[in-house]
C-alpha positions in Angstrom: 119.4 101.1 127.0 119.8 97.3 127.0 118.0 95.2 129.5 120.4 94.5 132.3 121.2 90.9 133.4 120.0 89.4 130.1 122.6 88.0 127.6 121.5 89.1 124.2 120.7 86.3 121.7 119.8 88.8 118.9 122.1 91.2 117.1 120.6 94.2 115.3 122.8 95.5 112.5 122.2 99.2 111.7 124.0 100.5 108.5 124.2 104.2 108.3 125.1 106.6 105.6 124.3 110.3 106.4 121.3 109.3 108.6 123.0 110.3 111.8 120.0 112.6 112.7 117.8 109.5 112.9 120.3 106.9 114.2 119.8 107.4 117.9 116.1 106.4 117.5 117.0 103.2 115.6 119.7 102.2 118.1 117.6 103.0 121.2 114.7 100.9 119.8 117.0 97.9 119.5 118.7 98.4 122.9 115.3 98.6 124.6 114.6 95.1 123.2 117.7 93.7 124.9 119.6 93.2 121.6 123.3 93.5 120.9 123.7 96.4 118.4 126.3 96.9 115.7 126.3 100.2 113.8 128.1 100.3 110.5 129.1 103.8 109.4 129.3 103.5 105.6 131.5 106.5 105.0 129.1 109.2 106.2 130.0 112.8 105.5 127.6 114.0 108.2 128.4 113.5 111.9 127.0 110.6 113.9 125.5 111.1 117.4 127.3 109.8 120.4 126.4 106.2 120.8 126.0 104.2 124.0 129.1 102.4 125.1 127.6 98.9 124.5 127.1 99.6 120.8 129.8 98.3 118.5 130.7 100.8 115.8 132.3 99.8 112.5 133.6 102.6 110.3 134.4 102.0 106.6 134.7 103.9 103.4 131.4 104.2 101.5 130.7 100.8 99.8 126.9 100.8 99.5 124.1 99.5 101.7 124.6 95.8 100.9 128.2 95.7 101.8 127.5 97.8 104.9 124.9 95.3 106.1 127.3 92.5 105.4 130.1 94.1 107.3 127.9 94.1 110.4 126.5 90.6 109.8 130.1 89.3 109.6 130.5 90.3 113.3 127.3 88.6 114.5 127.9 85.8 117.1 124.3 85.5 118.4 121.9 82.9 117.2 119.6 85.5 115.6 120.2 88.7 113.6 118.1 91.5 112.2 119.0 94.3 109.9 117.4 97.7 110.6 117.8 100.8 108.5 119.1 103.8 110.4 116.0 105.9 109.8 113.6 103.2 111.0 112.7 101.8 114.5 111.8 98.5 116.0 108.3 98.5 117.5 108.1 97.8 121.2 108.2 94.1 121.9 109.2 93.2 118.3 112.1 90.9 119.1 110.2 88.9 121.7 107.3 88.4 119.2 109.7 87.4 116.3 111.9 85.2 118.4 109.1 82.9 119.8 108.3 81.0 116.6 112.0 80.6 115.8 112.6 79.0 119.1 109.6 76.8 118.7 110.5 75.5 115.2 114.2 74.9 114.5 113.3 74.4 110.8 112.0 78.0 110.5 114.5 80.3 109.0 113.1 83.8 109.7 110.0 85.6 111.0 108.6 89.0 110.3 105.6 91.2 111.1 103.8 94.1 109.7 105.2 97.6 109.0 103.8 100.8 110.3 104.6 104.1 108.6 105.5 107.2 110.5 106.8 110.6 109.4 105.3 111.9 106.1 103.0 108.8 105.9 100.8 107.1 108.5 99.2 103.7 108.7 100.1 100.1 108.4 101.3 98.1 105.4 99.9 94.6 105.2 100.7 91.7 102.9 99.3 88.2 102.5 100.8 85.5 104.7 104.2 84.0 103.8 103.9 81.9 100.6 107.2 80.8 98.9 105.6 80.9 95.4 104.3 84.4 95.9 107.7 85.5 97.2 109.2 84.7 93.8 107.1 87.4 92.2 106.3 89.9 94.9 108.4 91.3 97.8 106.1 90.7 100.7 108.7 90.6 103.6 110.7 93.8 103.8 114.2 94.2 105.2 113.8 93.7 109.0 112.9 90.1 109.5 114.5 88.2 112.4 116.6 85.4 110.9 118.8 82.7 112.2 122.5 83.5 111.8 122.9 80.5 109.6 120.5 82.0 107.0 122.8 84.9 106.4 125.9 82.7 106.5 124.5 80.3 103.9 123.3 83.1 101.6 126.4 85.2 102.0 124.2 88.1 103.1 123.0 90.8 100.8 124.2 90.6 97.2 126.1 93.9 96.4 125.4 93.4 92.6 121.8 94.3 93.3 121.5 98.1 93.4 117.8 97.6 94.1 115.7 94.8 95.6 118.7 93.5 97.5 116.5 92.7 100.5 114.0 90.8 98.3 116.9 88.8 96.8 118.1 87.9 100.3 114.8 86.2 101.2 114.5 84.4 97.8 118.1 83.2 98.3 117.1 81.9 101.7 114.3 80.0 100.0 116.8 78.6 97.5 118.8 77.3 100.5 115.8 75.6 102.0 114.8 78.2 104.5 111.2 79.3 104.9 109.6 82.3 106.8 106.6 83.1 108.9 104.6 86.3 108.9 103.2 87.3 112.4 100.1 89.3 113.1 101.9 92.2 114.8 103.6 95.5 113.9 107.3 94.8 114.4 108.9 97.6 112.3 108.2 101.4 112.2 109.2 102.7 108.8 110.0 106.3 108.5 108.7 107.8 105.3 110.3 111.1 104.3 111.6 112.9 101.3 114.7 110.7 101.0 112.8 107.4 101.2 113.6 105.0 98.4 110.8 104.2 96.0 110.5 103.1 92.4 110.2 106.0 89.9 111.4 104.0 86.9 109.5 100.8 86.2 112.2 99.7 83.7 114.7 99.6 86.6 112.3 97.4 88.6 111.9 95.0 85.7 115.7 94.8 85.0 116.3 94.0 88.7 113.5 91.4 88.6 115.1 89.7 85.6 118.4 89.5 87.4 116.6 88.0 90.4 115.0 85.4 88.3 118.2 84.6 86.4 120.2 84.2 89.7 117.6 81.8 91.1 116.4 80.2 87.9 115.9 76.8 89.4 113.2 78.1 91.7 111.3 79.7 88.9 111.6 76.5 86.7 110.6 74.3 89.6 108.6 76.6 91.9 107.7 75.6 95.5 104.3 74.5 96.6 101.7 77.3 97.1 98.2 77.8 98.4 97.4 79.6 95.1 95.3 78.0 92.4 96.0 78.2 88.7 94.5 81.7 88.4 96.3 83.0 91.4 99.6 81.7 90.1 98.9 83.3 86.7 98.0 86.6 88.4 101.3 86.7 90.4 103.4 85.8 87.4 101.8 88.5 85.2 100.9 91.3 87.5 103.6 91.2 90.1 106.2 89.9 87.8 105.6 92.6 85.2 104.0 95.4 87.3 102.1 97.0 84.4 101.0 100.0 86.5 103.5 102.9 86.0 105.6 103.6 89.1 104.5 107.2 89.3 100.8 106.2 89.4 101.5 103.5 92.0 103.3 106.0 94.2 100.4 108.4 93.8 97.9 105.8 95.0 100.1 105.0 98.0 100.3 108.7 98.9 96.5 108.9 98.8 96.3 105.9 101.2 99.1 106.7 103.6 100.2 110.2 102.9 99.3 113.4 104.8 95.6 114.1 104.8 94.3 117.5 103.9 92.9 119.4 106.9 89.1 119.5 107.1 87.7 122.9 106.5 85.3 124.3 108.9 82.0 125.7 107.5 81.3 129.3 108.4 78.2 129.7 110.5 
């Protein structure tokens, strides 16, 4: 439940399409942080659980995840907003951790932390600190960063023309609008890994989406922002992360070895 007596300054938008069985966990994790919560039912054919009375529910015909997120963001009136997938959860204390640097620096656009897997996978996913140049070639932020409402207003939210990488495009678009981010040394999102989790199986689809990203924000790629990377580091990001030469199936197999379920240890017979 929401923290009584505190006026929320953060809105958490939770789009949902046939994830009603997970939705209560996502909503509860946001309410415990004292946030205002907006759930967008994107034409689910499966029932949704009964939601607390303080949760605003928007129902619409199925329009895809980008438009569902934008429908919720259009109703945001608080200074800060965060988008949370319906099968994920906010880690305890996440909003307080993420809000602090935004309140301290009015020029900072958004803040994010690390991701912890639960469900079929276990462990934490870590990325290098925020670097605007690296962001052009590698998605190092994820969906659930806490951003100023103005960031979403100025970018127009998530671009529905991107079937994939729409969250990456959002943060690159924020950079194009002059907003920068900050990575914090804390787990702020718990990411549920299950059989329906989205991942890349076709590297061609990734490269097509990346070409669209680069074309939309061509000025950033022609005149890239400053970076801590040296010449070799910039070359590595442009080649490896821009092209991603490792097949998606192999990349997923490596991830499963690192974070997937571990085989039980066999006991030796005496």
